[in-house]
Every structure is written in C-alpha cells, then in structure tokens.
N, C-alpha and C positions, 0 to 999 in steps of 0.2 A: 665644412661650413663654419664661419666665424661665430664666436659667442654672441656677437651683436645680431647676426642674422637669425640665430636660434631664438633669441629673445623676441625679435620682430615677428618671426613665424608663430611663436607661441602666443603672442599678443593678438595677432590676426586670427588665429584659430579660436582663441577665447572669445574675441569680439563676435566672430561669426556664429559661434555656438550660442552666445547670449542673445544675439539678434534672432536666430532661428527659434530659440525658446520663447521669444516674445511674440512670434507670429502664430496665428491660428493653425491648428493641426488639421489638415484635410487629407482624407484617405481616398485614393482613386481606385475604384473597383472596375476592372476591365472585363468585358464580355465578348469583345471582337468587333465585328461590323466594318463598315467602310472606313471609319476613322483609323482603323488598323489594317487597312487593305493595301495590297501591292499589285502593280500591273507591269506588263512587259515594257511599256514605254511611258514617258511622262505626258503624253497626249491622250493616253487611254483612260477614259472616265466611266466606261461600262465594261462588263465582262471580266472584271478583276477578281483577285482572290481576297475575299473579305476575311478579316480577323487574322491576317498572317503575322502581324507584328505583335510582340509582347508588350506588356505594360511598361517595362523599364525603358524600352526603346521610345515609347511615346513620351515618357517623362523627360528623357534626355534630349528629345527634339524640341522641347519648349522650356529652356532653362529660366525664362522670365517668370515662370510660375513661382519660383522660390523667393521672388521679391514680395509675394503676397501671402504665402502660406508655407508651413512646414509640411511638404508633400511626401507621401509614401504611397506605394502601389501594391495591388494584389490582383492576381489573375483568377477570375472566377471560372470562366470558360473562354474558348476561342471559336466563336461561331458566327455565321451570317444570321442576322436576327429573324429571317424568315423561318429559321429552324428553332426559334425559342419555344420551349414547352413548359408544362406545369412543373415538372421536376426541377428544372433550372430556375424558374420563376420563384418557387418556394425556397430553393437554396439561396438565391440572391436576397430575398426578403429577410430570411433568418440571419444572414450575415450582416445585412444592413442594420438590423435591430441590435445585434451583438455589439457592433461598433458604436452605434448611437448611445448605447448604455454605458460606454466607456467614457469617463470624464476627460480622458486625454484626447478624445476625438471631438473636434468642433464642427465638422461638416464632412459631407461625403459627395464625391463626384463619381458617376457611373458612365463609363464609355460604352456605347451601345450602337448596334446597327439601326438604321432609320426605319426599316420595314415595319417593325413592331415597337418602335420606340415609345409611341404614345400609349400603347397598352401597358407596357412595363411601368411607365411613369404613373399611370392612373392606378394600377394595382398597388404600387408602393405608397401612393397617396392615401390609399385605404387601410394599409396595414403597418406602415412605419410608426413606431411608438415614441416619437420625440418631436420637439419643435425645432431641433437643429436642422440646418439646411441640407436637403438632399437634391442634388442637381444631376439630371441626365443630359448627356451630350453625345452628338454624333457628327457625321460629316456626309456630304453628298459626293465628294471627290476622294479617291483613295490617297493615301499618304504620299505616293510617288508621283502624283499629278502636278502639272504646272498650276500654280495658284490653288494648291490644296487648302480647303477650308478648315480641316481638322485642327491644326495647331492653334489658330486664333480662337476657334470655338472652345478648345480645351482650356486655354489661358483664361478666357472670360468665364467659363464654368467654374474654375477654381477661384477666381476673384469673387464671384457671387457666393459660392459656398463658404468663403472665408469672411463674408461681410455680415455685420450685425443686423443690417437692414433686411436680410433674407430670412431671419429667424421667424418662425411661426407662420410663414406664408404657404406651407405645404410643399409638396414635391413639385419641382419645376424643370422645364427644358430650356437650356440656354444654347442658342445657335444663331449665327448670322446677326449678332448684336441685339437680339431680342430675348426677353425673359417671358416665357409663357407658362401659365399654370397647367398642371397635368390634366385636370378635368376637362378643360375647354380646348386644348390645343389639338390639332390634327395635321397630318401630312397632306398638303394641297397640290403638290406638283411632283411628278415622277423623277425629275432630274435636277431641278433648279435648287441652288443653295439656299434660297429663301422659302423653302417648302413648308416649314413648320409655322403655322399661323393659328390664331384663335379667331376665325373669320367674322363672327358676329359679336362676340363678347369682348374681344380685344386682348392684347398683350398686357401683362402685369407691369412691364417696364422695359427699359433699354439699357444697354451699355453705350454711352454716348459721350464723346469728348473726354474719354478716359475716366468717366464717372458712372457708377451704378445708380440708376434712377428708377425708383418704384413709384407708380401712380395709382395702383389699386390692388385689391386682394380679393380672393374668393369668399363668398358668404356661405358656401357649403361646408359640411363637416369633413374633416380630414385628419390624418396623422394622430396626434394625441387625443383628439376628440372623437376618434372613430371607435366603434364597438367591435370591430373585427380583429381576430387574433389568429395568426398562422403558426404560432410557436410549436403547436403539437400536431400540425397537419402534415401529412406526407403525400396527399393528393387532394383534388378538388372535384366536386360533382360535375358530371358531363353536362355541358350546355352547348347546344348547336345554334347556329345562325342560319335562317332561311331567307334568301334574297328574292323579293318579289319581282315579277316581270309579266309581260303580255303572255297569255296562254299558261298562266300559273295553274298548277294542279297540286293535289295532296301528296305526290310522290316523295318529295323531300321531307315533308313533315312525318310521313309514315316511316321513312328510312331512319330519321333521327330517333323516333320512338323505339324502333326495332333495335337500334344500336345502344339503347339504354339511357337516353337523354332524360335527365331529371328536370331540365328546363329548356325552353326554346325562346330565342329572341327572333322575332319576325321583322325583317327590314322591309317595311311596307312602302308603298307609293304614297305621295302626298303626306297627309297627317297620319301616317301609319295605317293606310288602308290595306285591306286584305281581300284577295279574290275569293269569290264565294266557295269554290271547291276546296281551296286551302283552309278557309275559315271553318268549314265543317270538320276538317281533320283536327284543327287546333282547338275547336270547341270540345270535341270528344277527348282530346288529350288533357285539357284543363279539368274536365269532369272526372277524369281518372287520376288526378293528382299531380300531373305535370304542370309546372308553373310556366305560363306563356306571357312574355312581355312584348308589347308592340313598340317597335322603334321605327325609324324611317331611313330610307336610302337618300332622302333629301338632306343636303349638307348643313342647313341652318334651320333654326326654329325648334320649338318643343313639340314632342309627340304627346298629345293631350287626349282627354276623354272626347270621343266624337260620336260614332254610330252607336245607338243604345244597345244593339245586340252584342257588341264587343264587351261592354261592361256586364251585361246580363250573363254572358258566357264565362265571366271571371278573368278576362284578359287584363293585364296591367299595362301601364304606360311608362315610358323610359325618360320622360322629361326631355332635356336637351342632350342626353347622352347618345352618342352614335352607337350603331349596333355592336361594334367590337368592345366598346367600353361597357355597354349595358350587359354584355355577356359576362365580363369580369365581376361586375357588381352582383349579378344574379348568382354566379358561382359562390361568391363569399356569403351572400344572403342565405343560400341553401345549406351552408355549414352551420347555420344557427336556427333556421326555422323553415317550414314549408307552408306557413300561413300566408295566404295571398295579401291580406290586409297589412301584416307586418312588413312584408317585402315591398309593398307599394309605399309604405312609410319610408323605407330605406331609399327608394328611388327619389322620393321628394326631398330627403335630407342630404343625400350625397351627390 
C-alpha cells in the first residue's frame, strides 16, 4: 500500500471514530424471540425456531443503525418469550439498571419475543431507575421470512432510543412505525405485524416520514419516579390470575391458595364481576391475608368500585391495567407491603 493510501485510510478511520464518538451510545440486549427466529423456508411465518440468531447477527443485518447510534450488543438469553420467567425478568432488570447507571450508555434497546413483550415492558417501566430511553422491540415474522418486520423494527427502536425526545417518557415498545407506552400497550392480534396497540388510550407517537414524532406521554408514575427496587431481589411473591367464565366455581381460587399464592388477580366479566361461588372463595382468601385484585377480561376501560360486597370483602381494583400487568404490579407491591390500602394506592398511581 502506498504512503498516500495509508494516510487516506488513517484519516478515514479517524473520521469514522470521531463520528461514532459523537453519536449516542445505545446498548442492545437480546433475549431471543421471533425477531431472532429462523424457519425452513422464507414463506414460513409460524412454527419457526424462536431466538435462534445471536445479537451480533441481528446487528450486522441492520447496518443503518450505525448512522444513528454507536451500537453494541449483549445476549441475555435466547428464548421464546412464552418461556419468560421471574428469574430471567429480574436478571434483565438488574442488567438494565447497571447499564443505565453508566454515563457511557445513552439508551437501551431490548429485543424480545412478542408473547410476553408487554409484560416485560411494563415490569421494566416499574423498576428501571433512569429517565434514559428503554425501548423494547420484537417482530411477528421470523428473520428468514419474506418481508420480515424485524430489521425495520430494530432500526426504528434504536433511533428512538438514541433520540433526546424519548428521554423521560418511560419504557416504550417500538414496532410497526408506532411508539407505545409500556403501561397501556397490549398485543391485539395473534399474527398481524400491527399487533401492538394502545386500544383506548392511544400511541405515544410514530416514526413517520423519517422523523420521530411524539404527541403525548403517560401521567402515571414510572421509572425514576417509581418506589419499586429489585436490586436485592432474587424472586417475587407468587401471584396467580383467575379467568372468569360461565359455570365459574372456586376450584381455581382454591388451587392458587393451595399453591401458596400471596396475591390473586381475578380477570372478571364486565367491570370485574365475580361469580358468586368464586367470590366466596376470594372473600375468604382476602380475610386470611391474601391480596385480591379485581381486573377484567374486557380489553378496554377501568375496573372500578362496583358491587358493595366486593369492597366490603377487601377486594381491590386494577384501574385500566389488564390482568397480566395487574399481576406484575401486585407482585412488586407485595415486596413492600401487604396493606390493602397501600396497594390500592399503588394501583391508582401506577
């Protein structure tokens, strides 16, 4: 190589290094899921192997990310998110907080399977101790599929994590050009790429025309304003969900108590209604110190105070949290107190 070429190469390397140093530093934590999934053919969009690809492969597949951030990756686990558990959730939360405390980290992106994506997002919304952006992202089609949605979703997630506008807005899910807050978003379709929506309260913003556009933010407590701390926890109290239906009876409630449940979330009909036989079991459970929260299987609206006997029995209300998110909040609440009044306050504030 000529001396001139060496000088040019050195200059290019220096310019690239300076440019990278000027970009926000975004850490991508990979947990597996469809976004890292592979299938036998490019037309197969179900029955694939989730979490097959490693984080470096995902990063290399979307080189445009490096135009917006100094990106690095770390593999936390490689699972299909239907297998997410408390141990992994706490491991992820602790690692997120370690990175957020590092001044060299400006934002975090977490690749995750869609099955429990909203639950992990809401949990982190309650325990992340920073106003830096934390973005969860997934895909509905495996990486090997025609028109795989993962690469664009990942690019947009990195862009949002690197943006100053995302600071202080809590944990978010970025998919299919939408930015949704962790508290209100839910999966609404089993296979469609536009599955994640905040059906009643709406998205926080969009990525549109190459620009990140925020229009609102949550009024509920989260992240730096949260009272919850998982730094010294290695497990969470058992909380079970009981789903209401015609011919409901106390069998599931009794089974939950026998299994050692410290809390129960009841996914009731209508405004958190409970069948009389099940109510008797839940009333007894509440009297014996198990915290019982009324939620609803109805997708929209708040579960509020309704039938007087529910309140008299000491049952609590979940506000607009769906059953799976109410369960997570109750688990964290139980790490601090078993006082029903205090826990009801938490449901109203978070």
